[in-house]
Each structure stands twice: as C-alpha cells, then as structure tokens.
ZAMARGU-4260 file (C-alpha; in steps of 0.2 Angstrom, whole numbers, plus 5000, padded with zeros to 4 digits):
<rodrens>
0) 4904/5032/4927 | 4915/5020/4938 | 4934/5021/4937 | 4945/5007/4944 | 4964/5010/4945
5) 4975/4995/4950 | 4991/5000/4960 | 5007/4990/4961 | 5011/4982/4978 | 4993/4984/4984
10) 4980/4971/4987 | 4965/4982/4982 | 4962/4994/4968 | 4956/5012/4969 | 4938/5013/4964
15) 4927/5028/4963 | 4912/5036/4953 | 4917/5051/4942 | 4907/5064/4932 | 4920/5065/4919
20) 4917/5057/4902 | 4926/5041/4897 | 4936/5050/4884 | 4942/5064/4896 | 4948/5051/4908
25) 4957/5041/4895 | 4965/5056/4888 | 4971/5062/4906 | 4979/5045/4909 | 4987/5043/4892
30) 4994/5061/4892 | 5001/5059/4910 | 5009/5042/4906 | 5017/5048/4889 | 5023/5064/4897
35) 5031/5055/4912 | 5021/5065/4924 | 5024/5059/4942 | 5006/5059/4947 | 4988/5060/4941
40) 4974/5069/4950 | 4955/5064/4950 | 4940/5071/4958 | 4925/5059/4961 | 4906/5063/4960
45) 4906/5068/4978 | 4920/5080/4977 | 4934/5069/4985 | 4951/5071/4977 | 4963/5057/4973
50) 4982/5058/4969 | 4989/5043/4961 | 5008/5040/4957 | 5009/5036/4938 | 5024/5024/4942
55) 5012/5013/4953 | 4998/5011/4940 | 4995/4993/4934 | 4979/4996/4925 | 4965/5009/4923
60) 4947/5002/4920 | 4935/5015/4914 | 4916/5011/4914 | 4904/5017/4900 | 4894/5033/4900
65) 4878/5024/4897 | 4866/5022/4912 | 4861/5005/4917 | 4844/4999/4910 | 4831/4993/4922
70) 4819/4979/4918 | 4818/4965/4906 | 4824/4965/4888 | 4813/4955/4876
</rodrens>
C-alpha cells in the first residue's frame, strides 16, 4: 500500500510503498503522536528506512490494502 506523509516547510511529501497493513500504520502514527515521540520510523517494500520527525508531520495518507482491479466494470 502507498503511504504519503506531508512535512512542514517542504514543497514535496514523502511517498513510499509499504508491506504493513493500513491499521498497523495508523496505530504507529497515532501512538507516536499521542506519546510525544520525537520521530517515527518506517520501512518500505524495498527495505529502505525512513525516519520522520513527528513535529514536522502535517498529514499522513494511508492507501487501502486492496489491490487495483484491472479491466472494465459492467
């Protein structure tokens, strides 16, 4: 699933594909913001790691777990 994170004072957002479920990502972000943690850590589908400061997060968009359908819908 695709995850997009908006960061304050930057023109672009951080976007990557993750193997985690949508609920796991939401819980990680919510828990870190409520606890006042200084940063979040994510790993994408390719194994790259991202460390994001929680004070700079403006939004988090989590895609769906469903795969895209191919073809025409009648």
